[in-house]
TIPA-573758 format. One record per atom (N, C-alpha, C): residue number from 1; residue in one letter; y negated, z, x. Coordinates in Angstrom, 1 decimal, decimal comma. Atoms other than C-alpha are relative to their C-alpha. Example, Ala and Ser with C-alpha at 12.3 -4.5 7.8 and 13.67 -1.06 7.14 Angstrom:
<recs>
lumti marza north up east
1 A 1,2 0,0 0,9
1 A 4,5 7,8 12,3
1 A -1,2 0,0 0,9
2 S 1,1 0,0 -0,9
2 S 1,1 7,1 13,7
2 S -1,1 0,8 -0,8
</recs>
This chain:
<recs>
lumti marza north up east
1 M -1,3 0,3 0,7
1 M -34,2 47,0 28,1
1 M 0,4 1,1 -0,9
2 E -0,4 -1,2 0,7
2 E -33,8 50,5 26,8
2 E -0,5 -0,1 -1,5
3 V 0,5 0,1 1,4
3 V -36,0 49,7 23,7
3 V 0,9 -0,8 -0,9
4 F -0,8 0,8 0,8
4 F -33,7 47,0 22,6
4 F 1,3 0,7 -0,4
5 G -1,2 -0,8 0,3
5 G -30,7 49,3 22,8
5 G -0,2 1,0 -1,1
6 V 0,4 -0,9 1,0
6 V -32,4 51,9 20,7
6 V -0,2 -0,7 -1,4
7 M 0,2 0,8 1,2
7 M -33,5 49,3 18,2
7 M 1,3 -0,5 -0,6
8 G -1,2 0,5 0,4
8 G -30,1 47,8 18,0
8 G 0,8 1,1 -0,7
9 M -0,8 -1,1 0,6
9 M -28,5 51,2 17,3
9 M -0,7 0,4 -1,3
10 S 0,7 -0,3 1,3
10 S -31,2 51,9 14,6
10 S 0,4 -0,9 -1,1
11 F -0,3 1,0 1,0
11 F -30,5 48,7 12,8
11 F 1,5 0,1 -0,3
12 G -1,5 -0,2 0,3
12 G -26,7 49,3 13,1
12 G 0,2 1,2 -0,9
13 V -0,1 -1,1 0,9
13 V -27,1 52,7 11,5
13 V -0,5 -0,3 -1,4
14 M 0,6 0,4 1,3
14 M -29,3 51,3 8,8
14 M 1,0 -0,9 -0,8
15 G -0,9 1,0 0,6
15 G -26,8 48,5 8,1
15 G 1,2 0,7 -0,5
16 M -1,1 -0,7 0,4
16 M -23,9 50,9 7,9
16 M -0,3 0,9 -1,3
17 S 0,5 -0,8 1,2
17 S -25,9 53,2 5,5
17 S -0,1 -0,9 -1,2
18 L 0,2 0,9 1,2
18 L -26,8 50,3 3,2
18 L 1,3 -0,5 -0,4
19 G -1,4 0,5 0,4
19 G -23,2 49,0 3,3
19 G 0,7 1,1 -0,8
20 T -0,7 -1,1 0,7
20 T -21,9 52,4 2,3
20 T -0,6 0,2 -1,4
21 V 0,7 -0,1 1,4
21 V -24,5 52,7 -0,6
21 V 0,5 -1,1 -0,9
22 G -0,5 1,1 0,8
22 G -23,5 49,2 -1,7
22 G 1,4 0,1 -0,5
23 F -1,4 -0,2 0,4
23 F -19,8 50,1 -1,7
23 F 0,1 1,0 -1,1
24 V 0,0 -1,1 1,0
24 V -20,4 53,3 -3,7
24 V -0,5 -0,6 -1,3
25 F 0,6 0,6 1,2
25 F -22,6 51,4 -6,2
25 F 1,0 -0,9 -0,7
26 G -1,0 0,9 0,5
26 G -20,0 48,7 -6,6
26 G 1,2 0,7 -0,7
27 L -1,2 -0,7 0,6
27 L -17,2 51,2 -7,2
27 L -0,4 0,7 -1,3
28 I 0,4 -0,6 1,2
28 I -19,2 53,1 -9,8
28 I -0,2 -1,0 -1,1
29 S 0,2 1,1 1,0
29 S -20,2 49,8 -11,6
29 S 1,4 -0,4 -0,5
30 F -1,3 0,4 0,4
30 F -16,5 48,8 -11,6
30 F 0,6 1,0 -1,0
31 V -0,6 -1,1 0,9
31 V -15,4 52,1 -13,2
31 V -0,7 0,0 -1,4
32 Q 0,8 0,0 1,3
32 Q -18,2 51,9 -15,8
32 Q 0,4 -1,2 -0,8
33 T -0,3 1,3 0,7
33 T -17,3 48,3 -16,7
33 T 1,4 0,2 -0,6
34 K -1,4 -0,2 0,6
34 K -13,6 49,3 -17,2
34 K -0,1 1,0 -1,2
35 K 0,2 -0,9 1,2
35 K -14,7 52,2 -19,5
35 K -0,6 -0,7 -1,2
36 L 0,7 0,8 1,1
36 L -17,0 49,9 -21,5
36 L 1,0 -1,0 -0,7
37 T -1,0 0,9 0,6
37 T -14,2 47,3 -21,9
37 T 1,0 0,8 -0,8
38 K -0,9 -0,8 0,8
38 K -11,8 50,0 -23,1
38 K -0,6 0,4 -1,3
39 T 0,7 -0,5 1,2
39 T -14,3 51,4 -25,6
39 T -0,1 -1,2 -1,0
40 L 0,2 1,1 0,9
40 L -15,1 47,9 -27,0
40 L 1,3 -0,5 -0,6
41 K -1,3 0,4 0,6
41 K -11,4 47,1 -27,4
41 K 0,5 1,0 -1,0
42 E -0,4 -1,0 1,0
42 E -10,8 50,4 -29,2
42 E -0,7 -0,2 -1,3
43 K 0,8 0,2 1,2
43 K -13,6 49,6 -31,6
43 K 0,2 -1,3 -0,7
44 G -0,3 1,3 0,5
44 G -12,4 46,1 -32,2
44 G -1,0 -1,0 0,2
45 I 1,1 1,0 -0,3
45 I -15,5 44,4 -30,9
45 I 0,5 -1,0 1,0
46 L -0,6 0,9 -1,0
46 L -13,6 42,9 -28,0
46 L 1,5 -0,1 -0,3
47 E -1,4 0,1 0,3
47 E -10,2 41,4 -28,7
47 E 0,9 0,2 1,2
48 E -1,0 -0,2 -1,0
48 E -7,1 42,3 -26,7
48 E 0,4 -1,3 0,6
49 N -0,5 1,2 -0,7
49 N -6,0 39,7 -24,1
49 N 1,4 0,4 0,5
</recs>
């Protein structure tokens, strides 16, 4: 039964790591999208809403 406990912990750590990476990637993508939207509005390519 010890093997399953170690495996479960390993998968838990991997899941948390991937979740954190996904969160950081999403946050960076959100900020970059906001910057792009702002730039396009300033240049008149995207109209103001």
